[in-house]
C-alpha positions as CSV (number, residue, x, y, z in Angstrom):
1,M,28.2,26.6,73.1
2,G,28.1,26.3,69.3
3,R,30.2,23.9,67.3
4,Q,33.7,25.3,66.4
5,I,34.6,25.6,62.8
6,M,38.0,24.1,62.0
7,S,40.3,26.2,59.9
8,A,41.6,25.0,56.5
9,E,45.1,24.6,57.8
10,A,43.9,22.5,60.8
11,R,41.8,20.3,58.4
12,M,44.9,19.6,56.3
13,E,47.0,18.8,59.3
14,Q,44.3,16.4,60.5
15,A,44.2,14.7,57.1
16,I,48.0,14.3,56.9
17,A,48.1,13.0,60.4
18,N,45.5,10.3,59.3
19,G,47.7,9.2,56.4
20,Y,46.6,11.5,53.6
21,S,49.4,12.3,51.1
22,P,48.5,14.7,48.3
23,G,49.0,13.2,44.8
24,A,50.5,10.0,46.1
25,H,48.0,7.8,44.2
26,K,48.0,9.7,40.9
27,A,49.0,6.6,38.8
28,D,46.2,4.4,40.3
29,D,43.6,7.1,40.4
30,S,44.2,8.0,36.7
31,I,42.8,4.7,35.7
32,R,39.0,4.8,35.1
33,K,36.7,2.1,36.4
34,R,39.4,-0.1,37.9
35,I,38.1,-3.6,38.0
36,H,39.0,-6.2,40.6
37,Y,39.3,-9.6,39.0
38,D,39.2,-12.9,40.8
39,K,42.3,-15.2,40.9
40,K,41.1,-17.5,38.1
41,T,40.4,-14.5,35.8
42,L,43.8,-13.0,36.6
43,R,45.4,-16.3,35.8
44,D,43.7,-16.5,32.4
45,Q,44.6,-13.0,31.6
46,N,48.2,-13.5,32.5
47,K,48.4,-16.7,30.5
48,I,47.3,-14.9,27.2
49,L,49.6,-12.0,28.0
50,N,52.6,-14.3,28.5
51,R,51.8,-15.8,25.0
52,Y,51.7,-12.2,23.6
53,E,55.1,-11.4,25.2
54,I,56.7,-14.5,23.8
55,W,55.3,-13.5,20.4
56,T,56.6,-9.9,20.6
57,E,60.1,-11.2,21.6
58,Q,60.2,-13.5,18.6
59,Q,58.8,-11.0,16.1
60,K,60.5,-7.8,17.3
61,T,58.8,-5.9,14.5
62,L,55.8,-6.4,12.2
63,D,55.6,-4.6,8.9
64,G,57.9,-1.9,10.3
65,T,56.0,-1.6,13.6
66,R,58.1,-2.2,16.7
67,L,56.4,-4.7,19.0
68,Q,56.5,-4.1,22.7
69,P,55.7,-6.6,25.5
70,P,52.8,-5.6,27.9
71,R,54.4,-3.2,30.4
72,S,53.0,-0.2,32.3
73,G,52.6,2.7,29.9
74,V,53.0,0.7,26.7
75,P,50.5,2.0,24.1
76,A,47.7,-0.3,22.7
77,P,48.8,-2.3,19.6
78,A,47.4,-1.5,16.2
79,L,44.5,-3.5,14.8
80,F,46.6,-5.5,12.3
81,V,49.1,-6.3,15.1
82,I,46.3,-7.8,17.3
83,K,44.9,-9.9,14.4
84,D,48.4,-11.2,13.5
85,F,49.0,-12.2,17.1
86,F,45.7,-14.1,17.2
87,R,46.7,-15.9,14.0
88,Y,49.8,-17.0,15.9
89,F,47.7,-17.9,19.0
90,V,45.3,-20.1,16.9
91,A,48.2,-21.8,15.1
92,T,49.8,-22.7,18.5
93,S,46.6,-23.8,20.2
94,K,44.6,-27.0,20.4
95,G,41.0,-27.3,21.3
96,L,39.1,-29.6,23.7
97,L,36.1,-30.0,21.4
98,D,38.2,-30.1,18.3
99,P,41.7,-31.6,18.7
100,E,42.9,-30.0,15.5
101,R,42.0,-26.3,16.2
102,P,40.4,-24.1,18.9
103,T,36.7,-23.2,18.6
104,I,35.3,-19.8,17.8
105,D,34.0,-19.3,21.3
106,S,37.4,-20.2,23.0
107,V,39.3,-17.7,20.8
108,V,36.8,-14.9,21.4
109,C,37.1,-15.7,25.1
110,A,40.9,-15.5,24.8
111,A,40.5,-12.1,23.1
112,E,38.4,-10.8,26.0
113,W,41.1,-11.9,28.4
114,F,43.8,-10.3,26.3
115,F,42.0,-6.9,26.1
116,A,41.1,-6.8,29.8
117,G,44.6,-8.0,30.9
118,F,46.4,-5.5,28.5
119,A,44.4,-2.6,29.9
120,R,45.1,-3.7,33.5
121,V,48.8,-4.1,33.0
122,T,49.6,-1.2,30.7
123,G,46.9,1.3,31.7
124,N,46.1,1.8,28.0
125,P,42.9,0.0,26.9
126,V,42.5,-1.1,23.2
127,N,40.1,1.1,21.2
128,P,36.5,-0.2,21.6
129,E,36.0,-0.2,17.8
130,D,39.1,-2.4,17.4
131,R,37.9,-4.8,20.0
132,S,34.5,-5.1,18.3
133,D,36.2,-5.6,14.9
134,V,38.4,-8.4,16.3
135,Y,35.4,-10.3,17.7
136,S,33.6,-10.1,14.4
137,W,36.8,-11.0,12.5
138,I,37.2,-14.2,14.6
139,R,33.6,-15.2,14.1
140,R,33.4,-14.7,10.4
141,P,36.6,-14.3,8.3
142,L,38.9,-16.4,10.5
143,A,36.2,-19.0,10.8
144,E,35.6,-19.0,7.0
145,E,39.4,-19.5,6.5
146,G,39.0,-22.7,8.5
147,K,41.4,-21.6,11.2
148,V,38.9,-22.0,14.0
149,S,36.2,-24.6,14.6
150,Y,32.5,-24.0,14.7
151,K,32.0,-26.8,17.3
152,K,30.0,-26.0,20.4
153,K,29.2,-27.9,23.6
154,D,26.0,-29.8,23.4
155,K,23.4,-27.8,25.3
156,H,19.7,-28.6,25.5
157,G,17.7,-25.6,26.7
158,S,14.4,-27.5,26.8
159,S,12.9,-30.8,25.9
160,T,9.5,-31.8,24.3
161,T,7.4,-34.8,23.7
162,E,4.2,-35.7,21.9
163,H,0.9,-34.0,22.9
164,S,-2.4,-35.8,22.7
165,K,-3.9,-32.8,20.8
166,L,-2.3,-32.1,17.5
167,S,-2.9,-28.4,17.9
168,R,-0.4,-28.4,20.7
169,D,2.1,-30.9,19.4
170,D,5.4,-29.7,17.9
171,T,7.1,-33.1,17.3
172,Q,5.0,-33.8,14.2
173,Y,6.5,-30.8,12.4
174,L,10.0,-31.7,13.3
175,I,9.7,-35.3,12.3
176,A,8.1,-34.5,8.9
177,L,10.8,-31.8,8.1
178,A,13.6,-34.0,9.3
179,I,12.5,-36.9,7.0
180,A,11.9,-34.5,4.1
181,D,15.5,-33.2,4.5
182,G,16.9,-36.7,4.8
183,A,18.3,-35.6,8.2
184,L,17.6,-38.9,10.0
185,L,20.1,-41.8,9.6
186,H,18.6,-44.7,7.5
187,I,15.1,-43.0,7.3
188,K,14.2,-41.8,3.9
189,S,10.4,-41.8,4.1
190,V,7.6,-41.7,6.7
191,Q,7.0,-45.4,6.0
192,D,10.6,-46.2,7.0
193,L,10.0,-44.5,10.4
194,W,6.8,-46.6,11.1
195,Q,8.8,-49.8,10.5
196,F,11.2,-49.0,13.4
197,Q,10.7,-51.0,16.6
198,I,11.8,-50.2,20.1
199,P,14.1,-53.1,21.2
200,A,12.8,-55.5,23.8
201,G,13.8,-54.5,27.3
202,S,14.2,-50.9,26.3
203,D,12.0,-47.8,26.7
204,E,13.4,-45.8,23.9
205,L,15.2,-46.0,20.5
206,P,17.5,-43.0,19.9
207,L,17.4,-41.7,16.3
208,L,20.7,-40.4,15.0
209,W,21.2,-37.5,12.6
210,E,23.1,-37.8,9.3
211,D,26.5,-36.1,9.7
212,S,26.0,-34.1,6.5
213,K,22.8,-32.6,7.8
214,K,23.8,-31.6,11.4
215,N,24.6,-28.0,10.4
216,L,21.5,-27.6,8.2
217,P,18.9,-25.1,9.4
218,V,15.7,-26.9,10.3
219,L,13.5,-24.4,8.4
220,R,14.9,-22.4,5.7
221,K,14.4,-19.5,3.3
222,A,12.8,-20.1,0.0
223,D,12.5,-18.0,-3.2
224,M,11.2,-18.4,-6.7
225,T,14.7,-18.8,-8.2
226,H,16.3,-21.4,-6.0
227,G,13.4,-22.9,-4.2
228,V,14.3,-24.0,-0.6
229,T,17.8,-22.8,0.1
230,D,20.3,-23.8,2.8
231,E,20.1,-20.3,4.3
232,A,18.1,-19.7,7.5
233,L,15.5,-17.0,7.4
234,S,16.3,-13.6,8.9
235,A,14.6,-12.5,12.1
236,E,13.0,-9.6,10.2
237,K,11.4,-11.9,7.7
238,F,10.3,-14.3,10.4
239,T,8.6,-11.4,12.3
240,A,6.9,-10.2,9.1
241,I,5.4,-13.6,8.5
242,L,4.4,-13.9,12.1
243,K,2.6,-10.6,11.9
244,S,0.9,-11.6,8.7
245,V,-0.5,-14.8,10.2
246,W,-1.5,-12.8,13.3
247,H,-3.5,-10.3,11.2
248,Q,-5.2,-13.0,9.2
249,A,-6.4,-14.4,12.5
250,G,-8.1,-11.1,13.2
251,Y,-5.7,-9.3,15.5
252,F,-5.0,-5.7,14.7
253,K,-2.3,-5.2,17.3
254,D,1.1,-6.4,16.2
255,V,2.6,-9.4,18.0
256,T,6.3,-10.0,18.6
257,V,8.4,-12.9,19.7
258,H,9.0,-11.1,23.0
259,C,5.2,-11.1,23.6
260,I,5.2,-14.9,23.3
261,R,8.2,-15.3,25.5
262,R,6.7,-13.0,28.1
263,A,3.5,-15.1,28.3
264,L,5.7,-18.2,28.5
265,G,7.7,-16.7,31.3
266,K,4.6,-15.9,33.3
267,A,3.3,-19.4,32.9
268,V,6.6,-21.0,33.9
269,N,7.1,-18.6,36.7
270,A,3.9,-19.9,38.4
271,R,5.2,-23.5,38.5
272,Y,9.0,-23.4,38.7
273,T,11.9,-21.7,40.6
274,P,13.5,-18.5,39.2
275,V,16.6,-20.6,38.3
276,E,14.6,-23.1,36.3
277,R,12.6,-20.2,34.7
278,A,15.8,-18.4,33.7
279,Q,17.2,-21.6,32.1
280,H,14.0,-22.3,30.1
281,I,13.7,-18.8,28.6
282,T,17.5,-18.6,28.1
283,Q,18.1,-15.7,30.4
284,P,21.4,-16.2,32.4
285,D,20.7,-13.2,34.6
286,Q,17.6,-13.9,36.8
287,R,17.1,-10.1,37.1
288,T,16.2,-9.9,33.4
289,Y,12.7,-11.3,34.0
290,G,11.7,-8.7,36.6
291,R,13.2,-5.9,34.4
292,D,12.0,-6.9,30.9
293,Y,9.3,-9.5,31.2
294,M,6.7,-7.8,33.4
295,A,3.3,-7.0,31.7
296,N,2.0,-3.5,31.5
297,T,-1.0,-4.5,33.5
298,S,-0.4,-5.8,37.1
299,S,-1.0,-9.5,37.7
300,V,-2.3,-8.8,41.2
301,D,-6.0,-8.6,42.0
302,G,-5.5,-5.9,44.5
303,R,-9.2,-5.4,45.4
304,S,-9.7,-9.0,46.4
305,A,-6.5,-9.0,48.4
306,F,-7.6,-5.8,50.2
307,Y,-11.0,-7.3,51.1
308,N,-9.5,-10.7,51.9
309,E,-11.6,-12.3,49.2
310,P,-10.7,-15.2,46.8
311,A,-8.6,-13.8,44.0
312,Q,-10.2,-13.3,40.6
313,H,-7.9,-13.1,37.6
314,D,-10.2,-13.1,34.6
315,H,-10.0,-9.4,34.1
316,V,-6.2,-9.5,34.6
317,E,-5.8,-12.2,31.9
318,Y,-8.0,-10.2,29.5
319,F,-6.0,-6.9,29.9
320,Q,-2.7,-8.8,29.7
321,S,-3.7,-10.7,26.6
322,F,-4.5,-9.9,23.0
323,A,-8.2,-10.7,23.5
324,G,-9.2,-7.0,23.3
325,F,-7.3,-6.5,20.0
326,R,-9.2,-9.0,17.9
327,E,-12.0,-8.5,15.5
328,V,-13.3,-11.4,13.3
329,G,-13.2,-10.5,9.7
330,L,-10.3,-8.0,10.1
331,P,-9.3,-6.8,6.6
332,T,-5.7,-7.7,5.6
333,T,-5.6,-5.9,2.2
334,L,-6.6,-2.4,1.0
335,P,-9.8,-1.9,-0.9
336,T,-9.2,-1.4,-4.6
337,E,-9.9,2.3,-4.6
338,R,-7.4,2.9,-1.9
339,E,-4.8,0.7,-3.5
340,M,-5.2,2.7,-6.8
341,A,-4.9,6.0,-4.9
342,L,-1.4,5.1,-3.7
343,Q,-0.2,5.3,-7.3
344,Q,-1.4,8.9,-7.5
345,H,1.0,10.0,-4.8
346,K,3.3,12.8,-6.1
347,E,6.5,11.1,-5.0
348,Y,5.6,7.8,-6.7
349,R,4.5,9.5,-9.9
350,D,7.7,11.6,-10.1
351,L,9.8,8.4,-9.8
352,R,7.8,6.6,-12.5
353,S,8.2,9.7,-14.7
354,Q,11.9,9.6,-14.3
355,I,12.0,5.9,-15.2
356,S,10.0,6.5,-18.3
357,Q,12.2,9.4,-19.4
358,L,15.4,7.5,-18.8
359,K,14.1,4.5,-20.8
360,Q,13.4,6.8,-23.8
361,E,16.6,8.9,-23.6
362,S,19.3,6.4,-23.0
363,D,20.2,2.9,-22.0
364,S,20.9,3.6,-18.3
365,S,19.8,0.2,-17.2
366,S,21.5,0.4,-13.8
367,I,20.0,3.8,-13.0
368,V,16.6,2.6,-14.2
369,R,16.8,-0.5,-12.0
370,A,17.8,1.6,-9.0
371,L,14.8,3.9,-9.5
372,Q,12.5,1.0,-10.0
373,R,13.6,-0.5,-6.6
374,Q,13.1,3.0,-5.0
375,S,9.6,3.3,-6.5
376,N,8.7,-0.2,-5.3
377,Q,10.0,0.5,-1.9
378,Y,8.0,3.7,-1.7
379,L,4.9,2.0,-2.8
380,E,5.3,-0.8,-0.3
381,K,5.9,1.6,2.6
382,A,2.9,3.7,1.6
383,R,0.8,0.5,1.3
384,K,1.7,-0.6,4.9
385,H,0.9,2.9,6.2
386,A,-2.4,3.1,4.4
387,L,-3.4,-0.4,5.5
388,K,-2.7,0.4,9.1
389,E,-4.9,3.5,8.8
390,Y,-7.7,1.5,7.1
391,I,-7.6,-1.2,9.7
392,N,-7.9,1.4,12.5
393,E,-10.8,3.0,10.7
394,W,-12.5,-0.4,10.1
395,V,-12.1,-1.5,13.8
396,D,-13.5,1.9,15.0
397,Q,-16.5,1.7,12.7
398,R,-17.1,-2.0,13.6
399,R,-17.1,-1.3,17.4
400,R,-19.2,1.8,17.0
401,A,-21.8,-0.3,15.1
402,K,-21.7,-3.0,17.9
403,Q,-22.4,-0.4,20.5
404,Q,-25.0,1.4,18.5
405,N,-26.9,-1.9,18.0
406,K,-26.5,-2.8,21.7
407,G,-24.1,-5.7,20.9
408,S,-26.2,-7.1,18.1
409,I,-24.4,-7.0,14.8
410,D,-24.3,-9.3,11.8
411,P,-21.3,-11.6,11.9
412,I,-18.7,-11.2,9.2
413,G,-18.1,-14.5,7.3
414,S,-14.8,-16.1,7.9
415,G,-15.2,-18.8,5.3
416,T,-12.5,-19.9,2.9
417,T,-11.5,-17.7,0.0
418,D,-11.5,-18.8,-3.7
419,L,-7.7,-19.2,-3.5
420,E,-8.0,-21.4,-0.4
421,E,-10.7,-23.5,-2.0
422,S,-8.6,-23.9,-5.1
423,L,-5.6,-25.0,-3.1
424,E,-7.6,-27.5,-1.2
425,L,-8.6,-29.1,-4.5
426,I,-4.9,-29.3,-5.5
427,M,-3.6,-30.0,-2.1
428,P,-6.2,-32.1,-0.1
429,E,-3.6,-32.4,2.6
430,R,-4.2,-28.8,3.6
431,R,-7.8,-29.4,4.3
432,R,-7.2,-32.6,6.2
433,L,-4.6,-30.9,8.4
434,A,-6.7,-27.9,9.0
435,I,-9.5,-30.0,10.3
436,T,-7.3,-32.3,12.4
437,M,-5.0,-29.7,13.8
438,T,-7.7,-27.3,14.9
439,S,-9.5,-29.9,16.8
440,E,-9.2,-30.0,20.6
441,R,-9.9,-33.7,20.9
442,D,-7.2,-36.3,21.5
443,V,-6.1,-38.0,18.3
444,S,-5.4,-41.6,17.6
445,T,-2.1,-43.1,16.5
446,E,-3.5,-43.5,13.0
447,E,-4.6,-39.9,12.8
448,R,-1.2,-38.7,14.0
449,R,0.6,-40.8,11.4
450,N,-1.7,-39.5,8.7
451,A,-0.9,-35.9,9.8
452,V,2.8,-36.6,9.7
453,Q,2.4,-38.1,6.2
454,D,0.4,-35.0,5.0
455,L,3.0,-32.6,6.5
456,Y,5.8,-34.6,4.7
457,T,3.9,-34.5,1.4
458,L,3.5,-30.7,1.6
459,A,7.2,-30.2,2.6
460,T,8.4,-32.3,-0.4
461,R,5.9,-31.2,-3.0
462,D,7.4,-29.4,-6.0
463,C,5.4,-26.2,-6.1
464,T,6.8,-25.0,-9.4
465,V,3.8,-26.6,-11.1
466,L,0.7,-27.9,-9.2
467,Y,-1.5,-30.8,-10.5
468,R,-4.9,-31.9,-9.3
469,P,-4.8,-35.2,-7.4
470,G,-4.6,-38.1,-9.8
471,E,-3.3,-36.0,-12.6
472,E,0.4,-35.9,-11.6
473,P,2.9,-36.9,-14.3
474,I,3.7,-40.6,-14.6
475,G,7.4,-41.1,-15.4
476,G,7.6,-37.4,-16.3
477,R,4.8,-37.7,-18.9
478,C,1.2,-36.5,-19.1
479,P,-1.1,-39.1,-17.5
480,A,-4.0,-38.2,-19.8
481,K,-5.2,-41.0,-22.0
482,D,-3.6,-41.1,-25.5
483,C,-1.3,-38.2,-24.6
484,G,2.0,-39.2,-22.9
485,I,3.7,-35.9,-23.7
486,E,7.0,-35.4,-21.9
487,L,6.2,-32.5,-19.6
488,E,9.8,-31.7,-18.4
489,R,10.7,-30.6,-21.9
490,Y,7.9,-28.1,-22.0
491,L,8.7,-26.8,-18.6
492,K,12.4,-26.3,-19.4
493,N,11.7,-24.6,-22.7
494,D,8.9,-22.5,-21.1
495,E,6.6,-23.5,-23.9
496,R,2.8,-23.6,-23.8
497,L,1.5,-26.9,-22.4
498,P,-1.2,-28.9,-24.2
499,L,-4.8,-28.3,-23.0
500,T,-5.0,-32.0,-22.0
501,V,-2.8,-31.2,-19.0
502,I,-4.5,-29.2,-16.3
503,I,-1.8,-27.1,-14.5
504,L,-2.2,-24.3,-12.0
505,T,0.6,-22.1,-10.8
506,M,0.5,-21.0,-7.2
507,A,1.0,-17.3,-6.8
508,A,1.5,-17.8,-3.1
509,S,4.8,-19.6,-3.8
510,K,6.4,-16.2,-4.4
511,K,6.5,-15.6,-0.7
512,S,9.2,-17.0,1.5
513,H,8.2,-19.7,4.0
514,V,8.6,-19.5,7.8
515,V,12.1,-20.4,8.9
516,Y,13.7,-21.2,12.2
517,T,17.4,-20.5,12.6
518,S,18.3,-23.7,14.6
519,T,20.2,-26.5,13.0
520,Y,19.4,-30.2,13.4
521,A,22.5,-30.7,15.6
522,N,21.2,-28.0,18.0
523,I,17.6,-29.2,18.3
524,P,16.6,-29.6,22.0
525,R,15.7,-33.1,23.2
526,W,12.5,-34.3,21.8
527,Q,10.5,-37.5,22.1
528,F,8.4,-38.9,19.3
529,D,6.4,-41.8,20.7
530,T,4.6,-42.9,17.5
531,V,7.6,-44.5,15.9
532,G,6.6,-48.1,15.7
533,Q,5.5,-51.1,17.7
534,R,7.4,-52.2,20.7
535,Q,9.0,-55.6,20.4
536,S,7.6,-58.3,22.7
């Protein structure tokens, strides 16, 4: 006997008998994505909502707008109302890290509780654009007004110490830059640091930061007008510099910071637990690694596993690395003929023609400057595109030649350029560091100290004018015999300097230097062992 089909009326009677009531849950079911909060979160939301209700009862109206306490059905407040409430909230709050005022992070957290709690109680969420604007307003304008504090809890994501090989040591850079910036208390030179001694009976001597330098970015942006500024370099500029260095090393595939983090994550993953790995690569969610940090090529030697043979990972490492994307002698600039061809592009010529015509017809300096920027941007974009095409052609021809000659091909010289050789004459520290830091041998204490001194010298050198070693001004005057001309006066007046003074300007100084956005106060724990002698 087949299964009987229940009629529609019978199904409805069955549903009602089991507790179904049509439309009885309309109010609850009208709320999208109802979130169930834990007791602590509900307590925090209610706390900020109670403060909001007290404020509305005291204010009643704000600029003609009637204020309503958070009740079911109450519409979301306007943006200016929310901001005024948080000004009230900040003015009636005290922080834990800063007793005078709450921190940016704590106020942003309070705003998150307010928005979530208001939507939960009233059923009317605040506009997402308004929420985003409030977060930005707290972090920037309100902070700049001094209403909230920039203080944060001390967190050390990782630690570091000296490495026996300078090519793998990062403490030397930090110590040289810190001394150059005057960031270490009572340490004004490298020699001052070497005079420090670890107290008898102790294993360490903590070095303190100058209070005025704690919020100074460690590495900063530099330009021709202001020199080294107090502004941290943008991520875009840092990436551009990283790619430039990468190309100079012969790699034609672009590298990103994420590539480096992915390689680090793989190495850490082989030695540490998922929790420790997540902490080191600053990923709170452990699932992030499996989702975003896996290489395009599998790390498994499947064949060896299938045949129960010892695993071989050489081929895996090759395909997961950049080894296949490197060619010694890779060009980093366009040939002259290709560079000149860019200026014959119709779009570029049209822009230059407009600029020339405007200069002749009228004094539209603002329009001319705008067109000049546009023409420069076009040329730069076209140059990048042309260079990428040229590099691809060069690599293809190079590898075809290798295969045609059965792997035998004349090596391309990778010696120093004329500019590098000139800079080494003016800055002998560059050559010494290049030799020491590319060596894979362990270095002595004296070699390490010399490296720090050279790094410090390069970091503090005034690159406006470069002098050959031994020809630097003495007391601001020319060191040449029977000269003694005051050089500062010529530099200020932009006058021609006497031929007795050998001066070379460095074109490379037009480029910004690599910068890291961390401040001295937020530097992870680091250990610099070559400070001084231990007291007996």
